[in-house]
PyMOL commands that place a pseudoatom at each C-alpha (Angstrom):
pseudoatom trace, name=CA, resn=THR, resi=1, chain=A, elem=C, hetatm=0, pos=[-3.567, 4.740, -17.337]
pseudoatom trace, name=CA, resn=ASP, resi=2, chain=A, elem=C, hetatm=0, pos=[-5.497, 2.131, -15.402]
pseudoatom trace, name=CA, resn=HIS, resi=3, chain=A, elem=C, hetatm=0, pos=[-5.496, 0.952, -11.806]
pseudoatom trace, name=CA, resn=GLY, resi=4, chain=A, elem=C, hetatm=0, pos=[-3.236, -2.009, -12.540]
pseudoatom trace, name=CA, resn=ASP, resi=5, chain=A, elem=C, hetatm=0, pos=[-0.459, 0.103, -14.034]
pseudoatom trace, name=CA, resn=ALA, resi=6, chain=A, elem=C, hetatm=0, pos=[-1.025, 3.081, -11.741]
pseudoatom trace, name=CA, resn=SER, resi=7, chain=A, elem=C, hetatm=0, pos=[-0.616, 0.939, -8.617]
pseudoatom trace, name=CA, resn=GLY, resi=8, chain=A, elem=C, hetatm=0, pos=[2.995, 0.296, -9.631]
pseudoatom trace, name=CA, resn=THR, resi=9, chain=A, elem=C, hetatm=0, pos=[3.712, 4.029, -9.828]
pseudoatom trace, name=CA, resn=GLY, resi=10, chain=A, elem=C, hetatm=0, pos=[2.403, 4.954, -6.386]
pseudoatom trace, name=CA, resn=TYR, resi=11, chain=A, elem=C, hetatm=0, pos=[-0.161, 7.448, -7.635]
pseudoatom trace, name=CA, resn=TRP, resi=12, chain=A, elem=C, hetatm=0, pos=[-3.039, 4.995, -7.193]
pseudoatom trace, name=CA, resn=SER, resi=13, chain=A, elem=C, hetatm=0, pos=[-4.016, 4.190, -3.633]
pseudoatom trace, name=CA, resn=LEU, resi=14, chain=A, elem=C, hetatm=0, pos=[-5.638, 0.796, -3.225]
pseudoatom trace, name=CA, resn=ALA, resi=15, chain=A, elem=C, hetatm=0, pos=[-7.012, 1.389, 0.291]
pseudoatom trace, name=CA, resn=PRO, resi=16, chain=A, elem=C, hetatm=0, pos=[-9.461, 4.177, -0.631]
pseudoatom trace, name=CA, resn=GLY, resi=17, chain=A, elem=C, hetatm=0, pos=[-9.566, 3.102, -4.286]
pseudoatom trace, name=CA, resn=THR, resi=18, chain=A, elem=C, hetatm=0, pos=[-8.648, 6.518, -5.645]
pseudoatom trace, name=CA, resn=TYR, resi=19, chain=A, elem=C, hetatm=0, pos=[-5.884, 8.202, -7.568]
pseudoatom trace, name=CA, resn=ARG, resi=20, chain=A, elem=C, hetatm=0, pos=[-3.495, 10.309, -5.490]
pseudoatom trace, name=CA, resn=ARG, resi=21, chain=A, elem=C, hetatm=0, pos=[-3.953, 13.592, -7.360]
pseudoatom trace, name=CA, resn=GLY, resi=22, chain=A, elem=C, hetatm=0, pos=[-1.373, 15.439, -5.261]
pseudoatom trace, name=CA, resn=LEU, resi=23, chain=A, elem=C, hetatm=0, pos=[1.377, 13.031, -6.336]
pseudoatom trace, name=CA, resn=GLN, resi=24, chain=A, elem=C, hetatm=0, pos=[0.230, 13.208, -9.948]
pseudoatom trace, name=CA, resn=GLU, resi=25, chain=A, elem=C, hetatm=0, pos=[0.451, 16.989, -9.884]
pseudoatom trace, name=CA, resn=LEU, resi=26, chain=A, elem=C, hetatm=0, pos=[3.972, 16.834, -8.442]
pseudoatom trace, name=CA, resn=ALA, resi=27, chain=A, elem=C, hetatm=0, pos=[5.162, 14.276, -10.980]
pseudoatom trace, name=CA, resn=PHE, resi=28, chain=A, elem=C, hetatm=0, pos=[3.500, 15.569, -14.136]
pseudoatom trace, name=CA, resn=ALA, resi=29, chain=A, elem=C, hetatm=0, pos=[3.230, 19.172, -15.267]
pseudoatom trace, name=CA, resn=ALA, resi=30, chain=A, elem=C, hetatm=0, pos=[0.258, 18.377, -17.492]
pseudoatom trace, name=CA, resn=GLY, resi=31, chain=A, elem=C, hetatm=0, pos=[-2.865, 16.785, -16.118]
pseudoatom trace, name=CA, resn=LEU, resi=32, chain=A, elem=C, hetatm=0, pos=[-3.279, 13.042, -16.516]
pseudoatom trace, name=CA, resn=ARG, resi=33, chain=A, elem=C, hetatm=0, pos=[-6.237, 11.250, -17.977]
pseudoatom trace, name=CA, resn=CYS, resi=34, chain=A, elem=C, hetatm=0, pos=[-6.904, 8.415, -15.587]
pseudoatom trace, name=CA, resn=GLY, resi=35, chain=A, elem=C, hetatm=0, pos=[-9.097, 5.421, -16.130]
pseudoatom trace, name=CA, resn=ARG, resi=36, chain=A, elem=C, hetatm=0, pos=[-12.586, 5.610, -14.735]
pseudoatom trace, name=CA, resn=ALA, resi=37, chain=A, elem=C, hetatm=0, pos=[-13.856, 2.190, -15.729]
pseudoatom trace, name=CA, resn=GLY, resi=38, chain=A, elem=C, hetatm=0, pos=[-13.690, -0.542, -13.140]
pseudoatom trace, name=CA, resn=PRO, resi=39, chain=A, elem=C, hetatm=0, pos=[-13.319, -4.256, -13.793]
pseudoatom trace, name=CA, resn=ALA, resi=40, chain=A, elem=C, hetatm=0, pos=[-17.102, -4.676, -14.213]
pseudoatom trace, name=CA, resn=PRO, resi=41, chain=A, elem=C, hetatm=0, pos=[-19.566, -3.850, -15.689]
pseudoatom trace, name=CA, resn=PRO, resi=42, chain=A, elem=C, hetatm=0, pos=[-18.492, -3.333, -19.308]
pseudoatom trace, name=CA, resn=ALA, resi=43, chain=A, elem=C, hetatm=0, pos=[-17.399, 0.183, -20.234]
pseudoatom trace, name=CA, resn=GLY, resi=44, chain=A, elem=C, hetatm=0, pos=[-19.568, 0.006, -23.357]
pseudoatom trace, name=CA, resn=LEU, resi=45, chain=A, elem=C, hetatm=0, pos=[-20.301, -1.781, -26.593]
pseudoatom trace, name=CA, resn=THR, resi=46, chain=A, elem=C, hetatm=0, pos=[-19.078, -1.289, -30.136]
pseudoatom trace, name=CA, resn=GLY, resi=47, chain=A, elem=C, hetatm=0, pos=[-21.558, -0.715, -32.936]
pseudoatom trace, name=CA, resn=SER, resi=48, chain=A, elem=C, hetatm=0, pos=[-21.495, -4.440, -33.672]
pseudoatom trace, name=CA, resn=GLY, resi=49, chain=A, elem=C, hetatm=0, pos=[-22.117, -5.409, -30.030]
pseudoatom trace, name=CA, resn=ILE, resi=50, chain=A, elem=C, hetatm=0, pos=[-18.581, -6.315, -28.949]
pseudoatom trace, name=CA, resn=VAL, resi=51, chain=A, elem=C, hetatm=0, pos=[-18.045, -5.643, -25.243]
pseudoatom trace, name=CA, resn=VAL, resi=52, chain=A, elem=C, hetatm=0, pos=[-15.473, -2.945, -24.399]
pseudoatom trace, name=CA, resn=GLY, resi=53, chain=A, elem=C, hetatm=0, pos=[-13.886, -3.272, -20.969]
pseudoatom trace, name=CA, resn=ALA, resi=54, chain=A, elem=C, hetatm=0, pos=[-11.145, -1.764, -18.894]
pseudoatom trace, name=CA, resn=GLY, resi=55, chain=A, elem=C, hetatm=0, pos=[-7.641, -2.962, -19.714]
pseudoatom trace, name=CA, resn=THR, resi=56, chain=A, elem=C, hetatm=0, pos=[-4.644, -3.501, -17.516]
pseudoatom trace, name=CA, resn=GLY, resi=57, chain=A, elem=C, hetatm=0, pos=[-0.919, -4.031, -17.629]
pseudoatom trace, name=CA, resn=ASP, resi=58, chain=A, elem=C, hetatm=0, pos=[0.997, -7.193, -18.355]
pseudoatom trace, name=CA, resn=ASN, resi=59, chain=A, elem=C, hetatm=0, pos=[1.587, -8.310, -14.772]
pseudoatom trace, name=CA, resn=ALA, resi=60, chain=A, elem=C, hetatm=0, pos=[-1.991, -7.773, -13.622]
pseudoatom trace, name=CA, resn=GLY, resi=61, chain=A, elem=C, hetatm=0, pos=[-3.259, -9.431, -16.798]
pseudoatom trace, name=CA, resn=ALA, resi=62, chain=A, elem=C, hetatm=0, pos=[-0.959, -12.404, -16.275]
pseudoatom trace, name=CA, resn=SER, resi=63, chain=A, elem=C, hetatm=0, pos=[-2.197, -12.887, -12.707]
pseudoatom trace, name=CA, resn=LEU, resi=64, chain=A, elem=C, hetatm=0, pos=[-5.771, -12.957, -14.001]
pseudoatom trace, name=CA, resn=GLY, resi=65, chain=A, elem=C, hetatm=0, pos=[-4.810, -15.455, -16.686]
pseudoatom trace, name=CA, resn=LEU, resi=66, chain=A, elem=C, hetatm=0, pos=[-3.167, -17.697, -14.101]
pseudoatom trace, name=CA, resn=GLY, resi=67, chain=A, elem=C, hetatm=0, pos=[-6.254, -17.618, -11.906]
pseudoatom trace, name=CA, resn=ALA, resi=68, chain=A, elem=C, hetatm=0, pos=[-4.541, -15.818, -9.019]
pseudoatom trace, name=CA, resn=VAL, resi=69, chain=A, elem=C, hetatm=0, pos=[-6.816, -14.767, -6.181]
pseudoatom trace, name=CA, resn=ARG, resi=70, chain=A, elem=C, hetatm=0, pos=[-6.376, -12.511, -3.167]
pseudoatom trace, name=CA, resn=GLY, resi=71, chain=A, elem=C, hetatm=0, pos=[-3.545, -13.841, -1.023]
pseudoatom trace, name=CA, resn=THR, resi=72, chain=A, elem=C, hetatm=0, pos=[-1.771, -15.667, -3.859]
pseudoatom trace, name=CA, resn=SER, resi=73, chain=A, elem=C, hetatm=0, pos=[1.971, -14.975, -3.775]
for i in range(1, 73): cmd.bond("trace and resi %d" % i, "trace and resi %d" % (i + 1))
show_as sticks, trace
zoom trace
């Protein structure tokens, strides 16, 4: 999962910018693989040079597409 989707579940804490491992352990018997890539820089490149970046969920993606900035409601 990524920060955008995880923030809606409560197991990502925006203030310190970390996953809340204790809540993850309570909610899921198996360990979770959580995203480590931030919004920049690119996570990598494909063999043909295409940039690979972190993804996000539909609502966070829509806010980016609409040009929302901090404080937009």
